[in-house]
C-alpha positions in Angstrom: 16.4 9.8 11.0 14.1 11.5 13.5 16.8 13.8 14.7 17.6 15.1 11.2 13.8 15.9 10.4 13.7 18.2 13.4 16.0 20.5 11.5 13.5 20.9 8.8 10.7 21.7 11.0 9.0 25.2 11.0 10.9 28.0 12.6 7.6 29.4 14.2 8.1 30.3 17.8 8.1 32.9 20.5 11.2 34.6 19.2 9.2 35.8 16.0 6.5 37.5 18.1 8.8 39.6 20.3 9.5 42.6 18.0 5.8 43.0 17.3 4.9 42.7 20.9 7.5 45.4 21.8 6.3 47.7 19.2 2.8 47.3 20.1 3.5 48.0 23.7 5.5 51.0 23.0 2.5 52.4 21.1 0.2 51.7 24.1 2.6 53.5 26.4 3.3 56.5 24.2 -0.1 57.1 23.0 -2.6 56.3 25.7 -5.2 58.7 24.2 -5.1 56.6 20.9 -5.2 53.6 22.9 -8.4 54.5 24.7 -10.1 55.9 21.6 -9.4 52.6 19.7 -10.2 50.5 22.6 -8.3 47.9 24.6 -10.5 45.1 22.9 -9.0 45.7 19.4 -5.4 45.5 20.9 -6.3 42.3 22.5 -7.9 41.1 19.6 -4.8 41.7 17.6 -2.6 40.0 20.1 -4.8 36.9 20.4 -4.9 36.5 16.7 -1.0 36.9 16.4 -0.7 34.2 19.2 -3.0 31.9 17.2 -1.0 32.1 14.0 2.5 31.7 15.8 2.3 29.7 18.8 1.8 25.8 18.7 -1.7 24.5 19.2 -2.3 22.6 22.3 -4.0 20.0 20.3 -1.4 19.2 17.7 -0.3 16.0 19.4 -3.7 15.0 20.9 -6.4 16.2 18.6 -7.6 14.0 15.8 -7.8 17.2 13.6 -4.3 18.6 14.2 -3.5 19.0 10.6 -2.3 22.4 9.6 -5.0 24.4 7.9 -2.9 25.2 4.9 -1.7 21.6 4.2 -3.6 19.2 2.0 -3.9 15.6 3.3 -4.9 12.9 1.1 -5.1 9.1 2.1 -5.8 6.0 0.1 -4.8 2.5 -0.9 -1.9 1.5 -3.3 -3.7 0.0 -6.4 -7.4 -1.3 -6.9 -7.3 -4.2 -9.4 -6.9 -7.3 -6.9 -9.2 -10.3 -7.4 -9.4 -11.0 -3.6 -11.2 -7.4 -3.2 -14.3 -8.9 -4.8 -16.7 -9.4 -2.0 -14.4 -7.5 0.4 -14.0 -3.9 -1.0 -16.1 -4.3 -4.1 -19.6 -5.7 -4.4 -19.6 -9.5 -5.2 -22.1 -8.8 -8.2 -21.1 -5.7 -9.8 -23.6 -3.4 -11.7 -23.1 -2.7 -15.4 -20.5 -0.2 -16.0 -18.8 -0.6 -12.5 -15.5 0.6 -12.5 -13.0 0.1 -9.5 -11.3 3.6 -9.7 -14.8 5.4 -9.8 -16.1 3.2 -6.9 -12.9 4.1 -4.7 -13.2 7.7 -5.6 -16.3 7.9 -3.5 -14.2 7.1 -0.3 -10.6 8.3 -1.2 -8.9 11.5 -2.4 -6.1 9.5 -4.0 -5.0 6.1 -5.1 -1.5 5.1 -5.9 -1.3 3.6 -9.4 1.0 0.4 -9.2 0.6 -0.8 -12.6 2.8 2.0 -14.0 5.7 0.1 -12.1 5.3 -3.1 -14.3 4.9 -1.2 -17.7 4.5 2.4 -18.8 1.0 3.7 -18.3 -0.6 4.4 -21.8 -2.0 7.6 -22.3 -5.5 6.0 -23.3 -5.8 4.5 -19.9 -4.7 7.6 -18.4 -7.4 9.5 -20.0 -10.0 6.9 -19.0 -9.0 7.0 -15.4 -9.3 10.8 -15.3 -12.8 10.2 -16.6 -13.8 7.6 -13.9 -12.7 9.8 -10.9 -14.3 13.0 -12.4 -17.0 13.0 -9.8 -14.4 13.7 -7.0 -12.9 17.1 -7.7 -10.4 16.6 -4.8 -9.0 13.4 -6.3 -5.4 13.0 -7.8 -3.4 10.0 -8.6 0.0 9.1 -7.4 1.9 6.7 -9.7 5.0 4.6 -9.5 7.8 4.9 -12.0 8.5 2.2 -14.3 10.7 -0.6 -12.4 13.2 -0.5 -15.4 14.4 2.8 -14.1 14.7 1.6 -10.3 15.0 -2.1 -10.3 17.0 -3.0 -13.6 20.1 -1.2 -12.7 23.7 -2.4 -13.5 26.8 -0.6 -12.0 24.5 2.4 -11.4 23.5 2.5 -15.2 20.0 2.0 -16.2 19.0 0.0 -19.2 16.3 2.6 -19.7 16.9 5.0 -22.8 15.2 7.7 -24.2 12.4 5.6 -25.8 11.6 4.2 -22.4 11.5 7.5 -20.9 9.2 8.9 -23.7 6.7 5.8 -23.0 6.6 6.8 -19.2 6.2 10.4 -19.8 3.2 9.8 -22.4 1.0 8.4 -19.7 2.2 10.8 -16.9 1.8 13.9 -18.9 -1.9 13.1 -19.6 -2.6 12.9 -15.7 -0.6 16.0 -15.2 -2.2 18.0 -17.9 -5.6 17.4 -16.0 -4.0 18.2 -12.7 -4.5 14.8 -11.5 -1.0 13.7 -11.0 -0.1 14.4 -7.3 3.4 12.6 -7.2 5.6 10.2 -9.2 7.2 7.4 -6.8 10.7 6.3 -7.4 10.4 2.9 -5.4 13.9 1.3 -5.0 14.4 -2.2 -3.7 16.1 -3.2 -0.4 19.1 -4.1 -2.4 19.6 -0.6 -3.5 22.3 0.4 -0.9 23.8 3.8 -0.5 27.0 3.9 -2.4 29.2 6.3 -4.5 27.7 4.8 -7.7 24.0 4.6 -6.5 24.2 8.3 -5.2 25.2 9.3 -8.7 22.5 7.3 -10.3 19.8 8.5 -8.1 21.1 12.2 -8.7 21.0 11.7 -12.6 17.4 10.2 -12.3 16.2 13.0 -10.2 17.4 15.5 -12.7 16.0 13.3 -15.5 12.4 13.5 -14.2 12.7 16.8 -12.3 9.8 18.3 -13.9 7.3 16.0 -12.1 6.8 16.1 -8.2 9.0 13.0 -7.3 9.2 11.1 -4.2 11.9 8.6 -3.5 11.6 5.4 -1.6 14.4 3.6 -0.3 14.3 0.7 1.9 17.9 0.0 3.2 19.3 1.7 6.4 22.5 2.9 4.5 20.3 5.9 3.3 19.6 7.0 6.9 21.9 10.0 6.6 21.9 13.8 6.4 23.5 13.6 2.8 20.2 11.8 1.6 18.0 14.4 2.7 20.1 17.1 1.5 20.2 15.5 -1.9 16.5 15.1 -2.0 16.0 18.7 -0.8 18.3 20.1 -3.2 16.6 18.2 -6.1 13.1 19.2 -4.9 12.2 15.6 -4.4 10.3 14.1 -1.3 11.4 11.4 1.0 9.2 8.5 1.4 8.7 7.6 5.0 7.9 3.8 5.2 6.5 1.1 7.7 8.2 -2.3 6.8 9.4 -5.3 8.8 12.6 -4.2 10.4 14.9 -7.0 9.5 18.6 -6.7 9.5 19.4 -3.2 8.1 15.8 -2.0 7.1 15.2 1.5 7.0 13.2 2.4 10.2 10.1 4.7 10.3 10.7 8.2 10.0 8.9 11.5 9.7 10.8 13.4 7.1 9.5 16.1 4.6 12.2 17.3 2.1 9.8 18.9 -0.6 6.3 20.5 -0.8 5.1 17.0 -1.1 5.1 14.7 2.0 4.6 10.9 1.5 4.0 8.0 3.8 3.7 4.4 2.7 2.6 1.4 5.0 3.5 -2.0 3.8 2.5 -4.0 6.8 4.5 -6.1 9.0 4.5 -9.6 7.7 8.0 -10.6 9.1 7.6 -14.2 8.1 7.0 -13.6 4.4 8.5 -10.1 3.9 11.8 -11.5 2.3 10.7 -15.1 1.6 11.7 -16.7 -1.6 9.4 -19.8 -0.9 7.4 -20.6 -4.2 4.9 -22.1 -2.1 3.9 -19.0 -0.3 1.5 -16.9 -2.3 3.0 -13.4 -3.3 -0.2 -11.8 -1.7 0.8 -13.0 1.7 3.6 -10.3 1.8 0.9 -7.8 2.2 -1.5 -9.7 4.2 -1.5 -7.7 7.5 -4.0 -5.5 9.3 -2.7 -2.8 11.4 -4.3 -2.6 15.0 -5.2 0.8 16.4 -2.2 0.5 18.5 0.2 0.1 15.5 -1.5 3.0 13.7 -1.0 5.5 16.5 2.5 6.5 16.1 2.0 6.8 12.4 -0.7 9.2 13.1 1.8 11.4 15.1 4.5 11.1 12.1 1.9 11.9 9.5 0.9 15.2 11.4 4.6 16.0 11.6 4.9 15.5 7.9 1.9 17.8 7.1 3.3 20.4 9.3 6.3 20.7 6.8 4.7 19.6 3.6 2.1 21.6 1.3 0.4 18.3 0.2 0.8 15.0 1.9 0.0 11.6 0.7 -0.5 8.5 2.9 -0.7 5.4 1.1 -1.6 1.9 2.4 0.1 -1.1 0.6 -1.1 -3.8 2.8 -3.7 -4.7 0.3 -4.6 -8.4 0.6 -8.4 -8.8 1.3 -8.9 -5.0 1.4 -6.8 -4.6 4.5 -5.3 -1.5 3.2 -8.7 0.0 2.7 -9.7 -0.8 6.2 -6.6 1.1 7.4 -6.8 3.9 5.1 -10.4 4.7 6.4 -9.3 4.3 9.9 -6.4 6.8 9.4 -8.8 9.4 7.7 -11.2 9.2 10.4 -8.6 9.7 13.1 -6.5 12.5 11.2 -9.5 14.3 10.3 -11.5 13.8 13.4 -14.7 12.5 11.7 -16.6 9.4 10.6 -16.2 8.4 7.1 -18.1 6.8 4.4 -17.4 2.9 4.6 -18.0 0.5 1.6 -20.8 -2.0 2.5 -19.0 -5.2 1.5 -16.0 -4.1 3.6 -18.0 -3.2 6.9 -19.5 -6.9 6.7 -16.1 -8.4 6.7 -14.3 -5.8 9.2 -17.0 -5.1 11.9 -14.5 -2.7 13.5 -15.4 -0.2 10.8 -18.8 0.2 12.4 -17.0 2.5 14.9 -16.2 4.9 12.2 -19.0 4.6 9.6 -20.9 7.8 8.9 -24.1 5.9 8.3 -25.9 2.9 9.6 -25.2 -0.4 7.7 -27.5 -0.8 4.6 -28.7 -4.3 5.9 -29.1 -4.6 9.7 -27.1 -7.5 11.1 -29.3 -10.5 12.3 -27.6 -10.5 15.8 -26.2 -7.3 17.1 -22.5 -7.4 18.0 -21.4 -6.9 21.4 -18.6 -4.7 22.2 -15.3 -6.0 20.9 -16.7 -8.7 19.0 -15.7 -9.8 15.6 -17.3 -12.0 12.8 -16.1 -13.0 9.5 
C-alpha cells in the first residue's frame, strides 16, 4: 500500500514557490530604489523564510527530530493492567494509592485502553482514569471499540443493537467531554476479509460512530486497495498501520494517513504463536516479543511519513509481555523526538539497554558496571 500512500502526501514543492519568486524578482528589477532603501537583507530574509516553509528539510529522513512542527506525536503502550508487569514496569512493592495509569502518565502522553474491547467502558471508570492522569495535561487516551461490533458479525450484520451502542457511548463520552479521547479503534480480526458484505458493514459502522475520531485496523491483505483508503478518507476515519507476523495473506507494513488522525500499532513478530490454537501455549506468548533497534528503524521512517500527513499521530506498542511494549515505546520516543527520556526504575534494571536513553542516572548504582553491549536479567 506504500504506492497508494504517496498520493495522499503533501503537495508542497518548488512549483508553489515559483509565482512568489517571479513577483519578488520583478519588484527588485522595476523598483531598484525601493530595493536599496529597504535593503537586500530583508529580501533575502523573506526568501529564506519562504524556502524553509516549502522545501523539504534535509534532516527529514536522517534526523531523530524530523516530526513536522505542526503535528502532535504521542507514543504509548496498549493497556496497563498486566500481572507480569509487577517488578518489570511497576515497582514490586507499590505505595498506598498507587495506580497504573497515573504511573504510566509520567512517562507517556497516551495509553490505548483495551478493556473497552471486552466490555463497554463504564462512565465511572472513565471519570476515575481522567483524574488519574490529570497531572499530565498532554495526556489523552485512545480506546478500542467493544468487540461485539467488530468480532461478533454474521453475514455483515452485527448483533450489537441500540442498547449496546448506548453502553459504549456512555464511557467514551465522558472521556471526550474531558478532551481526553484521542481516537476510537475499530480492531477487526484476520478473518474479516474484504467482500461486498464486509465493505457495507464497515461503511455502516463508520457512519454509526462518525462523531468520534475513528481508526480502522484490518489485518487481511484483501483490504490492501485504493478503495479501502478512499472509503476511510470519505468517512473521516484513519487507517491503522500495523506490524504483525506476515503469514499467508497478512497485511504488510504501511505508512498511510487518511484522516487528521494517524495511527500505528506494533504487535510484535511471534510467528510461532500468532495463529496458534495450542491450549498449552499461554495467551501472553503471542505478544512476548522485543523489537530490536534494527527492526524499529523502518517504523521510525513510517511514523515520520504519517506525521507529515496527519495532525495528530498515535503510536501504540502491543507487545506487552513483561513490559516489552514499554521498552520499545520509550525507545521510539527517544528516537523520534531526539532526546533522552524518563525511564521506570524497575524496567531499566530488567532491560539495561534503556540506560542509553535514560535522562537520569539509575537510582541505585549497579554493583558491577556493565560493559558495552552486555545484558543481564
